[in-house]
C-alpha positions as semicolon CSV with decimal commas, in nm:
position;residue;x (nm);y (nm);z (nm)
1;X;3,391;3,397;-2,869
2;X;3,319;3,089;-3,079
3;X;3,625;2,858;-3,128
4;X;3,733;2,804;-3,485
5;X;3,737;2,466;-3,655
6;X;4,114;2,440;-3,609
7;X;4,084;2,516;-3,234
8;X;3,815;2,252;-3,194
9;X;4,039;2,002;-3,373
10;X;4,331;2,078;-3,142
11;X;4,109;2,037;-2,832
12;X;3,980;1,700;-2,954
13;X;4,334;1,579;-3,020
14;X;4,443;1,692;-2,672
15;X;4,159;1,500;-2,508
16;X;4,238;1,186;-2,705
17;X;4,604;1,214;-2,612
18;X;4,517;1,254;-2,244
19;X;4,287;0,952;-2,255
20;X;4,552;0,736;-2,420
21;X;4,813;0,849;-2,166
22;X;4,590;0,743;-1,877
23;X;4,518;0,406;-2,040
24;X;4,886;0,337;-2,107
25;X;4,999;0,443;-1,763
26;X;4,754;0,219;-1,581
27;X;4,894;0,308;-1,238
28;X;4,687;0,358;-0,927
29;X;4,754;0,668;-0,719
30;X;4,753;0,504;-0,376
31;X;5,106;0,367;-0,383
32;X;5,005;0,003;-0,429
33;X;5,109;-0,030;-0,794
34;X;4,910;-0,113;-1,107
35;X;4,660;-0,375;-1,002
36;X;4,451;-0,302;-1,312
37;X;4,588;-0,284;-1,663
38;X;4,514;-0,223;-2,026
39;X;4,264;-0,475;-2,167
40;X;4,530;-0,646;-2,380
41;X;4,755;-0,715;-2,080
42;X;4,468;-0,840;-1,865
43;X;4,350;-1,073;-2,142
44;X;4,698;-1,220;-2,177
45;X;4,713;-1,289;-1,803
46;X;4,376;-1,467;-1,795
47;X;4,477;-1,683;-2,089
48;X;4,806;-1,761;-1,912
49;X;4,621;-1,869;-1,596
50;X;4,419;-2,119;-1,802
51;X;4,742;-2,260;-1,949
52;X;4,899;-2,273;-1,602
53;X;4,605;-2,478;-1,472
54;X;4,648;-2,727;-1,757
55;X;5,022;-2,759;-1,689
56;X;5,139;-2,566;-1,998
57;X;5,363;-2,326;-1,808
58;X;5,601;-2,258;-2,100
59;X;5,314;-2,127;-2,314
60;X;5,182;-1,935;-2,013
61;X;5,518;-1,762;-1,970
62;X;5,507;-1,653;-2,335
63;X;5,166;-1,491;-2,282
64;X;5,276;-1,328;-1,957
65;X;5,575;-1,179;-2,135
66;X;5,334;-1,025;-2,387
67;X;5,124;-0,889;-2,099
68;X;5,430;-0,726;-1,943
69;X;5,531;-0,581;-2,281
70;X;5,182;-0,432;-2,314
71;X;5,186;-0,292;-1,958
72;X;5,524;-0,310;-1,778
73;X;5,368;-0,207;-1,444
74;X;5,088;-0,466;-1,432
75;X;5,166;-0,639;-1,100
76;X;4,941;-0,942;-1,149
77;X;5,138;-1,044;-1,460
78;X;5,460;-1,065;-1,256
79;X;5,282;-1,267;-0,984
80;X;5,174;-1,533;-1,231
81;X;5,511;-1,525;-1,401
82;X;5,661;-1,619;-1,064
83;X;5,408;-1,901;-1,019
84;X;5,494;-2,044;-1,363
85;X;5,868;-2,032;-1,301
86;X;5,825;-2,193;-0,960
87;X;5,616;-2,474;-1,108
88;X;5,892;-2,540;-1,364
89;X;6,154;-2,549;-1,088
90;X;6,323;-2,228;-1,207
91;X;6,339;-2,086;-0,858
92;X;6,579;-1,799;-0,925
93;X;6,366;-1,670;-1,213
94;X;6,059;-1,700;-0,989
95;X;6,229;-1,501;-0,712
96;X;6,319;-1,229;-0,963
97;X;5,956;-1,204;-1,075
98;X;5,826;-1,192;-0,718
99;X;6,078;-0,922;-0,626
100;X;5,944;-0,716;-0,914
101;X;5,597;-0,750;-0,761
102;X;5,724;-0,616;-0,429
103;X;5,909;-0,331;-0,602
104;X;5,606;-0,220;-0,803
105;X;5,338;-0,259;-0,538
106;X;5,492;-0,294;-0,189
107;X;5,161;-0,239;-0,006
108;X;4,947;-0,475;-0,212
109;X;4,818;-0,823;-0,134
110;X;5,021;-0,945;-0,433
111;X;5,335;-0,823;-0,259
112;X;5,238;-1,001;0,063
113;X;5,203;-1,330;-0,123
114;X;5,520;-1,262;-0,323
115;X;5,723;-1,217;-0,005
116;X;5,597;-1,552;0,125
117;X;5,700;-1,719;-0,200
118;X;6,046;-1,559;-0,191
119;X;6,107;-1,701;0,158
120;X;5,972;-2,038;0,050
121;X;6,188;-2,057;-0,264
122;X;6,504;-1,947;-0,083
123;X;6,482;-2,233;0,165
124;X;6,699;-2,537;0,081
125;X;6,491;-2,832;-0,030
126;X;6,593;-3,184;0,065
127;X;6,529;-3,470;-0,173
128;X;6,227;-3,670;-0,057
129;X;6,304;-4,023;0,054
130;X;5,946;-4,141;0,084
131;X;5,634;-4,097;-0,122
132;X;5,432;-3,783;-0,051
133;X;5,154;-3,836;0,204
134;X;4,802;-3,892;0,083
135;X;4,518;-3,660;0,170
136;X;4,418;-3,731;0,533
137;X;4,063;-3,839;0,596
138;X;4,076;-3,775;0,970
139;X;4,116;-3,438;1,141
140;X;4,457;-3,349;1,273
141;X;4,475;-3,384;1,647
142;X;4,775;-3,159;1,706
143;X;4,677;-2,841;1,884
144;X;4,306;-2,924;1,864
145;X;4,294;-2,836;1,491
146;X;3,997;-2,991;1,310
147;X;3,941;-2,949;0,936
148;X;3,582;-2,891;0,833
149;X;3,607;-3,154;0,559
150;X;3,619;-3,412;0,839
151;X;3,314;-3,271;1,022
152;X;2,951;-3,345;0,936
153;X;2,773;-3,037;0,803
154;X;2,412;-2,957;0,890
155;X;2,343;-2,837;0,536
156;X;2,522;-2,745;0,213
157;X;2,792;-3,012;0,176
158;X;2,792;-3,320;-0,049
159;X;3,069;-3,534;-0,197
160;X;3,089;-3,289;-0,488
161;X;3,198;-3,016;-0,245
162;X;3,497;-3,215;-0,117
163;X;3,758;-3,245;-0,395
164;X;4,103;-3,382;-0,322
165;X;4,271;-3,055;-0,414
166;X;4,207;-2,712;-0,564
167;X;4,418;-2,415;-0,666
168;X;4,391;-2,056;-0,542
169;X;4,635;-1,792;-0,666
170;X;4,899;-2,052;-0,750
171;X;4,868;-2,242;-0,419
172;X;4,734;-2,599;-0,394
173;X;4,496;-2,675;-0,105
174;X;4,449;-3,038;-0,001
175;X;4,148;-3,006;0,230
176;X;3,927;-2,750;0,051
177;X;3,556;-2,691;0,066
178;X;3,445;-2,607;-0,289
179;X;3,115;-2,528;-0,459
180;X;3,086;-2,628;-0,825
181;X;2,740;-2,770;-0,891
182;X;2,486;-2,706;-0,619
183;X;2,443;-2,331;-0,641
184;X;2,114;-2,198;-0,509
185;X;1,962;-1,949;-0,751
186;X;1,888;-1,607;-0,606
187;X;1,625;-1,353;-0,693
188;X;1,771;-1,293;-1,039
189;X;1,891;-1,552;-1,287
190;X;2,250;-1,431;-1,258
191;X;2,254;-1,453;-0,877
192;X;2,400;-1,759;-0,704
193;X;2,417;-1,845;-0,335
194;X;2,580;-2,124;-0,137
195;X;2,529;-2,169;0,238
196;X;2,702;-2,421;0,465
197;X;2,623;-2,469;0,834
198;X;2,829;-2,652;1,097
199;X;2,743;-2,719;1,462
200;X;3,036;-2,608;1,679
201;X;2,853;-2,666;2,011
202;X;3,070;-2,403;2,180
203;X;3,374;-2,629;2,153
204;X;3,585;-2,413;1,921
205;X;3,775;-2,090;1,963
206;X;3,911;-1,992;1,618
207;X;3,807;-2,035;1,254
208;X;4,079;-2,023;0,990
209;X;4,062;-2,044;0,610
210;X;4,162;-1,877;0,285
211;X;3,881;-1,773;0,053
212;X;3,868;-1,690;-0,315
213;X;3,753;-1,781;-0,666
214;X;3,933;-2,068;-0,834
215;X;4,200;-1,972;-1,086
216;X;4,103;-1,967;-1,452
217;X;3,733;-1,876;-1,426
218;X;3,579;-1,597;-1,639
219;X;3,635;-1,248;-1,507
220;X;3,263;-1,170;-1,533
221;X;3,197;-1,399;-1,236
222;X;3,230;-1,241;-0,891
223;X;3,173;-1,382;-0,543
224;X;3,130;-1,231;-0,196
225;X;3,224;-1,447;0,104
226;X;3,065;-1,414;0,449
227;X;3,120;-1,588;0,783
228;X;2,855;-1,582;1,055
229;X;2,855;-1,718;1,409
230;X;2,509;-1,762;1,562
231;X;2,371;-1,514;1,308
232;X;2,635;-1,245;1,370
233;X;2,853;-1,148;1,074
234;X;3,223;-1,190;1,157
235;X;3,361;-1,130;0,808
236;X;3,240;-1,018;0,465
237;X;3,470;-0,988;0,165
238;X;3,474;-0,749;-0,123
239;X;3,368;-0,898;-0,459
240;X;3,641;-1,140;-0,566
241;X;3,733;-1,268;-0,912
242;X;3,951;-1,547;-1,044
243;X;4,319;-1,462;-1,004
244;X;4,264;-1,232;-0,705
245;X;4,470;-1,281;-0,392
246;X;4,268;-1,493;-0,145
247;X;4,178;-1,345;0,194
248;X;4,336;-1,519;0,496
249;X;4,082;-1,553;0,777
250;X;4,149;-1,600;1,148
251;X;3,824;-1,532;1,332
252;X;3,719;-1,565;1,696
253;X;3,429;-1,813;1,728
254;X;3,454;-1,872;2,102
255;X;3,120;-1,980;2,247
256;X;2,948;-2,011;1,907
257;X;2,687;-2,282;1,859
258;X;2,664;-2,260;1,479
259;X;2,907;-2,151;1,208
260;X;2,770;-2,036;0,872
261;X;2,981;-2,007;0,556
262;X;2,798;-1,812;0,285
263;X;2,896;-1,724;-0,071
264;X;2,690;-1,496;-0,296
265;X;2,794;-1,499;-0,661
266;X;2,701;-1,312;-0,978
267;X;2,724;-1,504;-1,304
268;X;2,608;-1,293;-1,600
269;X;2,741;-1,549;-1,849
270;X;2,558;-1,844;-1,684
271;X;2,884;-2,041;-1,681
272;X;2,883;-2,398;-1,555
273;X;3,129;-2,542;-1,306
274;X;3,197;-2,211;-1,129
275;X;3,420;-2,275;-0,830
276;X;3,438;-2,079;-0,509
277;X;3,687;-2,203;-0,254
278;X;3,723;-2,215;0,122
279;X;4,089;-2,315;0,131
280;X;4,159;-2,572;0,406
281;X;3,895;-2,435;0,650
282;X;3,951;-2,547;1,008
283;X;3,852;-2,473;1,366
284;X;4,069;-2,481;1,678
285;X;3,905;-2,669;1,962
286;X;3,933;-2,531;2,313
287;X;4,105;-2,768;2,560
288;X;3,905;-2,868;2,866
289;X;3,988;-2,658;3,170
290;X;4,089;-2,932;3,419
291;X;4,336;-2,791;3,674
292;X;4,601;-3,044;3,781
293;X;4,573;-3,195;4,128
294;X;4,827;-3,060;4,381
295;X;5,122;-3,283;4,466
296;X;5,062;-3,251;4,842
297;X;4,691;-3,214;4,909
298;X;4,608;-2,988;5,204
299;X;4,475;-3,129;5,528
300;X;4,094;-3,134;5,532
301;X;3,949;-2,851;5,736
302;X;3,706;-3,081;5,919
303;X;3,994;-3,272;6,080
304;X;4,201;-3,029;6,293
305;X;4,565;-3,116;6,361
306;X;4,661;-3,128;6,733
307;X;4,924;-2,872;6,838
308;X;5,277;-2,985;6,920
309;X;5,378;-3,044;7,286
310;X;5,588;-2,771;7,450
311;X;5,947;-2,872;7,547
312;X;5,943;-3,060;7,880
313;X;5,573;-3,017;7,920
314;X;5,276;-3,246;7,923
315;X;5,164;-3,372;7,587
316;X;4,844;-3,200;7,481
317;X;4,518;-3,381;7,476
318;X;4,421;-3,500;7,129
319;X;4,143;-3,316;6,961
320;X;3,875;-3,570;6,884
321;X;3,755;-3,609;6,529
322;X;3,392;-3,503;6,513
323;X;3,325;-3,813;6,307
324;X;3,499;-4,057;6,552
325;X;3,307;-4,293;6,780
326;X;3,318;-4,280;7,163
327;X;3,539;-4,598;7,202
328;X;3,795;-4,447;6,968
329;X;3,814;-4,130;7,177
330;X;3,853;-4,325;7,506
331;X;4,127;-4,548;7,361
332;X;4,321;-4,240;7,250
333;X;4,304;-4,080;7,598
334;X;4,411;-4,404;7,771
335;X;4,713;-4,433;7,546
336;X;4,838;-4,094;7,668
337;X;4,832;-4,197;8,037
338;X;4,980;-4,541;7,982
339;X;5,329;-4,561;8,138
340;X;5,614;-4,653;7,903
341;X;5,751;-5,007;7,929
342;X;6,089;-5,052;8,100
């Protein structure tokens, strides 16, 4: 039976209504909250991140409020709202925003970062009495921790890759490894690759870093991070964009001779100054295994100790040292038979 014109009109309206409902809802079905949103809300958030980077947090908050009005369940908007409030010193407002992140998406990476910020903002802060420390140029010696910015790289690192600070998901890193200018072009014009190699010489046990794309970059740019030890892949990320939660790495590199840090990017807009970040990358050096010397060293086995004399008996004959000379042995035997002086 062929549907009438009115029936076809009703079906088309039903499909449009269903499509609009899905777009407005914008909620994932895996229990992690709305990590994607309507285009209007996502655009507001990206514009707010740019304002945040330039220090215009009040304007950024206004845009984030519009993003939340457009999509009340868009978790990323609440995350950046918390960052803006924290930067302005409005800690209680920031905590409220971060708690909303946890409530909407308790299993997400945004919630993990939000919980860390809540703990950080709830701690009492003492007024500083001295000027903040400058960026260290030498590796920290405590616990064998060595930052890669203080190590010579075999390939891939110049002065342009060592800025004094960089921002990832609202956090400032003071010892980052960043690529902005020296991208190697891949097979296609939109492909980018950056490869850094360090010689560990089997002296390190762990590699730690946070990886991501610098805040404020175009959403068309994506980057995949990879860590290799002696050619074996230890970690490979999913494609990451600006504003994504950085991955926290803690990898076992025990016995590795070489450490490779690789980033493969896709840049369809051919944007300049694209920044991928290894946040404060460091290696833990293994301490040398030198067992402490015993307090009372044992008697050497090549020099036997003579047994004690039995009560009331004749003292035993000394056992000669195999390395002693004949006069030494005779003097020892004569001393045993010498009568005591009166």
